C-alpha positions as CSV (number, residue, x, y, z in Angstrom):
1,X,-0.5,11.1,17.7
2,X,3.1,10.0,18.8
3,X,5.9,9.5,16.5
4,X,6.0,5.5,16.7
5,X,2.2,5.4,15.5
6,X,3.1,7.8,12.7
7,X,6.0,5.7,11.7
8,X,4.0,2.5,11.9
9,X,1.5,4.1,9.6
10,X,4.0,5.0,7.2
11,X,5.5,1.5,7.2
12,X,1.8,-0.4,6.7
13,X,1.0,2.0,4.1
14,X,3.9,0.8,2.2
15,X,3.5,-2.9,3.0
16,X,0.4,-3.9,5.0
17,X,2.0,-7.4,5.3
18,X,4.7,-6.4,7.6
19,X,4.7,-8.3,11.1
20,X,4.6,-6.4,14.4
21,X,8.1,-7.9,14.9
22,X,9.6,-6.8,11.6
23,X,8.2,-3.2,12.4
24,X,9.7,-3.2,15.9
25,X,13.2,-4.1,14.3
26,X,13.0,-1.3,11.7
27,X,11.8,1.1,14.2
28,X,14.4,0.1,17.1
29,X,11.2,-0.6,19.2
30,X,9.8,-3.8,21.0
31,X,7.3,-6.0,19.3
32,X,4.9,-5.5,22.3
33,X,4.8,-1.7,21.8
34,X,4.4,-2.1,18.0
35,X,1.5,-4.6,18.5
36,X,-0.3,-2.2,21.1
37,X,0.3,0.7,19.0
38,X,-1.4,-1.1,15.7
39,X,-4.3,-2.4,18.1
40,X,-5.0,1.0,19.3
41,X,-4.8,2.5,15.8
42,X,-7.3,-0.2,14.7
43,X,-9.7,0.4,17.7
44,X,-9.8,4.1,16.8
45,X,-10.3,3.5,13.1
46,X,-7.0,5.1,12.0
47,X,-6.3,1.7,10.3
48,X,-9.4,0.9,8.6
49,X,-8.5,-1.8,6.3
50,X,-5.5,-3.7,4.9
51,X,-5.7,-4.1,1.3
52,X,-3.7,-5.1,-1.9
53,X,-3.2,-2.4,-4.7
54,X,-4.3,-4.8,-7.9
55,X,-3.3,-4.1,-11.5
56,X,-6.6,-5.2,-13.0
57,X,-5.6,-4.7,-16.5
58,X,-3.4,-7.6,-16.0
59,X,-6.3,-9.9,-14.8
60,X,-8.8,-11.3,-17.3
61,X,-11.7,-9.2,-15.8
62,X,-13.9,-6.9,-17.7
63,X,-14.3,-4.0,-14.9
64,X,-15.1,-0.8,-16.0
65,X,-14.2,2.1,-13.6
66,X,-15.6,5.8,-13.8
67,X,-15.2,9.1,-12.0
68,X,-18.3,11.2,-11.7
69,X,-18.3,14.6,-10.9
70,X,-21.5,15.6,-8.8
71,X,-23.0,19.1,-8.7
72,X,-25.5,19.2,-5.5
73,X,-27.2,21.3,-3.4
74,X,-26.4,21.1,0.2
75,X,-28.9,20.2,2.7
76,X,-29.5,22.7,5.9
77,X,-27.9,21.6,9.0
78,X,-25.8,18.6,7.3
79,X,-24.2,20.0,4.4
80,X,-23.1,17.6,1.8
81,X,-22.9,14.8,4.8
82,X,-26.3,13.3,4.0
83,X,-26.0,13.3,0.3
84,X,-22.3,11.7,0.3
85,X,-23.8,9.1,2.7
86,X,-26.7,8.2,0.7
87,X,-24.4,8.0,-2.5
88,X,-21.6,5.9,-0.8
89,X,-24.0,3.2,0.5
90,X,-24.5,2.0,-3.1
91,X,-22.4,-1.3,-3.6
92,X,-21.1,0.1,-6.9
93,X,-19.5,3.2,-5.3
94,X,-15.7,2.8,-4.6
95,X,-14.9,6.3,-3.4
96,X,-16.6,9.8,-2.6
97,X,-14.7,12.8,-2.0
98,X,-16.0,16.3,-1.0
99,X,-14.2,18.8,-3.5
100,X,-13.5,22.4,-3.9
101,X,-14.1,24.0,-7.3
102,X,-16.5,23.6,-10.1
103,X,-18.4,20.6,-8.3
104,X,-19.2,19.3,-5.0
105,X,-18.7,15.6,-5.0
106,X,-16.3,13.2,-6.9
107,X,-17.4,9.4,-7.0
108,X,-15.6,6.5,-8.2
109,X,-17.7,3.8,-9.3
110,X,-17.0,0.2,-10.7
111,X,-19.1,-1.7,-13.0
112,X,-19.3,-4.9,-15.2
113,X,-19.6,-2.6,-18.5
114,X,-20.4,0.8,-19.7
115,X,-23.9,0.2,-19.8
116,X,-24.0,-0.9,-16.1
117,X,-22.2,2.3,-15.2
118,X,-24.6,4.3,-17.2
119,X,-27.4,2.8,-15.8
120,X,-26.0,3.7,-12.4
121,X,-25.7,7.2,-13.1
122,X,-29.2,7.6,-14.8
123,X,-31.2,5.7,-12.7
124,X,-29.5,6.0,-9.1
125,X,-27.3,8.9,-8.9
126,X,-28.9,11.5,-11.2
127,X,-32.3,10.7,-9.6
128,X,-31.3,12.0,-6.1
129,X,-33.2,15.1,-5.2
130,X,-30.2,17.3,-4.3
131,X,-28.3,16.4,-7.5
132,X,-28.0,19.1,-9.8
133,X,-26.0,17.7,-12.7
134,X,-23.4,14.8,-13.2
135,X,-20.4,14.4,-15.5
136,X,-19.0,10.8,-16.0
137,X,-15.4,10.1,-17.1
138,X,-14.5,6.5,-17.8
139,X,-10.9,5.2,-16.9
140,X,-9.2,3.9,-19.8
141,X,-5.9,3.0,-18.3
142,X,-4.3,3.3,-14.8
143,X,-0.5,4.3,-14.8
144,X,-0.1,4.8,-11.3
145,X,-2.4,4.2,-8.0
146,X,-1.5,5.1,-4.6
147,X,2.0,5.9,-5.4
148,X,2.5,2.5,-7.3
149,X,3.5,2.6,-10.9
150,X,1.7,-0.3,-12.7
151,X,3.7,-0.6,-16.0
152,X,7.4,-1.1,-16.5
153,X,8.7,2.1,-18.5
154,X,12.1,1.9,-20.3
155,X,14.2,5.2,-20.1
156,X,14.8,6.1,-23.6
157,X,18.2,7.9,-22.5
158,X,17.4,11.2,-24.1
159,X,18.4,14.6,-22.2
160,X,16.2,17.6,-22.1
161,X,18.0,20.5,-23.7
162,X,16.9,24.0,-22.9
163,X,18.1,27.2,-24.2
């Protein structure tokens, strides 16, 4: 991938609302070159979606988010791919990651309340044949997501003094 495309990706990651003209000005390129590069990145599914990062705690919405550690047995010839696919097709699932360490998959889900999340885990996720165990962690508060700090924090002005 060339430097122009990498630079475009960096800029769009910070602000997906930037126009091709603005990006061209920032990178010293032409609008046509930037537009063509963005079209190619979209066609190749490098750019998958443009989305806003929302601080849901500021909205009168009672969403519950949970991270679930899933230990599972990989399938012969496909490894964890088919298990991950089966899980990510559920509409409650926001993200699925293959992990190294004590568990195999990390699943992020959203529900209307704790009961809905618990029901998903016990009735859908834990019943998949390859799933050995699950551990559910509810997110109580998000401080930072995708490099964006949600709350304004005041600097208390204290200095760290070490011997």
